[in-house]
N, C-alpha and C positions, 0 to 999 in steps of 0.2 A: 186378442182383439181389445182395443182401448175402449173404455167406457165413455159414453158421450158426456160432454160438459153440461152440468145442470143448467136449466134455462135461467134460473135466478142468478147464478154465477156469471153466465154469459152476458146477461144484461148489465150486471155490475161492472164487468170488465169493459164492456163497450162504452158505458157512461163515463167511467174513469178515464179511458183513453181520449174520449171527446173533450173532457175537461183539461187534460194535459195539453192536447193539441191546440185548444183555444188560447193557451198561454204561449206555447212555443211558436204558434203560427206556421206549422209545418215541421219539416225535419230539423233536428237539433242534436248536436253532440252533447255528451255529458258535461264537459267543460272545455272551452276553448280560450286561448289567450286573446287579449284585446290590445292591439297596437294602434294608438291614435295620437301619440306624442312625438317626442324627439328621438325615437329609437334609431332611425336611419342616420340622423345627424351625428349622434354619439358613436354609433358603430363606425361610421366613416372616419370620424376623428381618430379612433383607435387604429384603423388601418393606415391612415395617412401618417400618423406619428410612429407607428411600429409598436405601440404599447398594446399588445394583444394577449400576453400571457400573464403569469403570476406577477403581482405588483403593478403599480400604476396609479395615476391620479383618480381614475374612476372608482377604484377599490376604496380609497380613502373617502371619497365623496359619498359612496354608497353606504359605508359604515356610519358616517356622520348622519346621513339622512335616516337610517334605521334607528339610531339612538334618539334622534329628534322625534320620530313618529311614535316610538314605543315608550319613551321616557326611561329607557335603560341607559345608565351611564356609559356602558361599553358594549359594542357589537363587533364581532369578528366574523368576517364573511368566509364561507366555506364552499366546497365544490358541490355539495348536496346536503339535504336535510339529515340523511343517515350518518354522514361524516360528522355533522354538527352534534348529533345525539351521541355518537360514539365518543366524541371529544368531551362532552359534558360528563359522561360517566367516568371517563379516565380522570378528569380533573377532580371529580368527587372521591377518587380513591377506590373505585370499584374494581375488583379483580377476582382471580380464581379463589374459590372458597366463599364467595359472597352470593347472596340472593338479592334481587331487585324486584320490588312489587310493581306490577304493571297491569293494566286492564287487559282482559282477554279479547275484548272487542276493539280491535285496532288493526292498522296495516302491519304486516309482518316485519317491516323495518324496525319497529319499536323493539320487538323481541330480538331481532338480529343484532342490533346495536349492543344489547346486553350480552349476547353470546360472544361478540367480538372481544369483550374484555376478559372472557373466561368465566364470567359469573352466570348464574342461572335465573331465568325469569320465574317469579312467584306470582301466579295469575290471580287477579281479583275480579269480582263481578262488578257490574255497572248499575247505575240508577236509571230508571226509565225517564226521569225528569230532566236529566242532563246528558245521557249517553256516556257519561264518564264514571270513574270509580265511585262506588257507593261508600261514603265514609262510615256510616253506621254499620253496614254489613261487614266492612273490612275491620272495624274496631272489634266486633264480636269474634271474627275469625282469628285475629292476632291474639286476643285475650285467651282464646282457647288453645291455640297451637304454639304460641311462643312464650319464651321466658326472658326477663330482663337480667342481664349479667354485666355488672359494672357500667350501666347506662347504655348497653348495647342490646338490641333485639335479636334473639337467637331462636331459630326454628328448632323446636324440641325433636322433631322427627329426623331432620337431616343433620343437625348440629351446626349448620351454616349460619353466619350472621346475615341478617336482613339489614342492608345498609341504606338503601334508597327507596323512596316512593316516587315512581315515575308516572306523573299524571298526564293524560292525553286529553286535549280539547278537541273532541271528535267532531268532524264536519265543520269546525270553526266555532262550535258552541262551548263557552267557558264551563269548566268544571266548578264544583263548589269549593273554591280555593280556601276560604276561611276554615271550613270544616276539615279539609285535608291538611292544612298547616297545623291545626290543633292536634290532629292525629299524629303528625310527625313529631311534634313536641312531646307528646305523651309516650311515644315508643322509641324516641331517639333516632329518628330517621331523617335523612336529607331529602328535601323536596326538590325535584327536578321537573320542569315542565316540557313535555313534548307539544310545542305550539306550532308544529309543522303546518297546520291548517288554520292557524289562529291570527294571522296578521290583520290588524284592524278591529279585533274583538276586544271588548273590555269587560272586566268583572267589577261591579260597583264603581264604575267610572275610571278604573285603572287598567292599563293594557295588560293582557295576558302575556306571560313570559317574564314578568317583573316581580313575581311573588316567590319563586323558588330561588335557591342558591345559583342555579344555572338554568338556561332554557335553550331549546333548539327551534329554529324556524326553517321552513323550506320554501324554495322559489322554483320548484319544478314547473314544467310547462302547463300543468293543470291547476296551479295555485292562483290565488287572487292577484298576485303580480308574479312575473317570471323573469329569471335571468337565463332561461334556457335550461340549465341545471344549476342549482345553487342552494345554499342554506346559510345559517348564521348561528353563532352562539351569543346569547345575551347574558350579562351578569352585572351586578353592581359592585363587584369586588375587583379592585384594580390589580391585585396579584393574580387572581384567576384569569382575568382578561389578558394579562401579559403572558401567562403560562399557555393560554389557548393559542395566542399568536405564535409563540415559540414552538410549541409542540406540533402545530399544523404547518409549519414552514421547515419541515424535516429536522427540527431541533438544531438548527444551524446557529452557531455563535455569530454575533454581529461583527463583521470585519470586511474591509474593502475588497480583499481578494482571497483570503484563506477560506477553505471549506473544512471547518471543524464542527463536529456535532457532539453534543454532550449527553445524548440519550437516544433511544430508538424514537424516531419522529415519523411524522406522516406528511405526505404531500397533498394536503387537504385545502390549501388556500384557493380562493376564487380568482380566476383569471380576470384581467382588466376588461377584456371585451365582453365578458358576461356581466361584470359590474356596470358597464356602460348601459347595457340593456336594462339592468335593474334600476339605475338612476332615472331613466326615462319613464319606467313603469311606476316608480314611487311617486313621481310628480303627478301621476294620474290616480293615485290611490283613493282620494276622496271621491272622485267620480265613480270609480269601480264600486266602492262601498255603497254609495247612494243607489247605484243601479241594482246591485245585488239585494239590498234591503227592499227596494221597490218590487223586485221580482218575487221575493218571498211573500210580500203582502199580496201580490197578484195571485200567486198560487193559493194562498190562504183564502182569498175571496172566491177563487174558482171552485175550491172544494167545499165551500159553505153549503150546507144542506145535503151533502153526500153521506148516505148511510153506508158504513163499512170501512171508512178510512178517513184519516185526518192528516194535516201537515204538522210535522214536528215543530214546535215553537219553544224556545228556551225559557227558563224561569225569569222572573222580573229582575233578578240581580245581574243578568247578563245582557249585554248589547252585542249580539253576534254579528259576524261578517257574513253569515249565511253562505259560507263557501259552497257547500252542497245542500240543496233543499232535500228533505227526506219525507217521504210519504209513509205513514204508519198504518198498516192494515189492522183492522179489528181482528180478534181471535176467530170470529165467525167467517172472515173472508181470507184468512191467512193461506188457505189452500190454493187461492188464486194467484199467489205471488209469481210462480214460474210462468203461468199463462200470460200475466201482465208483462213480464220481462220479455217473453218470446214475441208477443204481438207488438209491443211498442218498438222493439229493436227491428222487427220485420218491416215496419213502416218508417224507419229512419229516425226514431226518437230514442236517443241514447240513455236508457235507464240501466241501473246496475243494482244488485243487492249490496248490502254492507259487506265488508271483508269477512271472510270466514274466520270465526274466532280462533285465537292462537292455539287453544287447547285441542283443536281439530287438525292443526298443521303437523305434518310428519316429524319435523325436528323437535317439536315441543310437546308431544303427546304425554310424556311422562313427567312434565314439570310439576312441582308442588303447586297447589292451588286451593282457593276457597271453593265453596259451592257456587256454580256458575250458571244457574238456570235462567236468570234474567237476560244475560248475554245471548244464550241460545234462543230464547224466545224472541228477542229483538231481531236477531239475525234472520229468523224465519218470517218476520213481518214487515221489515223496513225496506223501502225501495228508494234509491237516490235518483233524483230527477235532474233533467238538464238545467244547468245553473250558470251558464256563461254570462258575463256582465252585459254583453250586447243585448241579451234577451230582456233586460230591464231598462235599456237605454231610453225608450220612449215613455217610461213610466215614472222615472225619478223626478 
């Protein structure tokens, strides 16, 4: 027989749901795309001209717009964010016999992209202030478990080289990039940014995805802009940009009619029809950002004075896109997490927990790792809230 829910917990849950409902004004999905621009016009142009597959004018336009918005000199559009991340890792020379540092608190695609290269994820804990890799905790872990050999960082236990630090800007909130860059310099690591959720977010005034040697973006249907399914590789290195384009176009040598390929390549390029959708979406990015930031402020105000939970807000160095708003339960109310999830979803309010940490996922249970207690604690206490741009449309 189930134990009754304590009255104090029941009151807290009811109060919390009332406050969420006051913001969503009824039922709301976790995140829905917003189409209010020239999407139909651009898609019709693709159909009318026949340019619907790989290559085409909208791909070039989309890449140019991405470069303009992010400040990255080069952007290469891909079929999805995982493909973009896989490409980043390959271009960084990651392969069998390597390890890649990644946060355990992330969507599984981060770890999967590492595994695609034959490398092994080396899991790091996160900081509660950023939800991203904790630089100081990672420094202590590397100092204890690794040795420097000819400028390379080597895991003493496995004998594998740790080649890359893959930082994730979780929920769109920027990581502490200066500290992570300094850590990479200290241990001879390549910094790559998983900015799948970070379009429109800045760190100290500079767009995320422009600090690492390479970065990946995502434009899945639940992201701040969407191409249906899509992603992009950002880099400031012209040679890497050219290699990204070549590798993801099946490594085909340029020729009017010959099909010659100089290495194993990937069919990862974004189709023109998806890029057309992305162009229309990028034209509305400023509006989406304003709406999402206004929505975050509305949640913040709604939870003011609530004992037992707060809205996650990033540090002052970050200007987040607030892709997903996150409610952080106090330790004293953490046991109510599943009840809140059950009751909100039962009434049509799409809340979710954070992704289960990578070290709990079957393919990655035995991966090397640091101590990961903060990630476990946050997973038990954080709830993602409905964050569609339209919810903030009347607030911006």
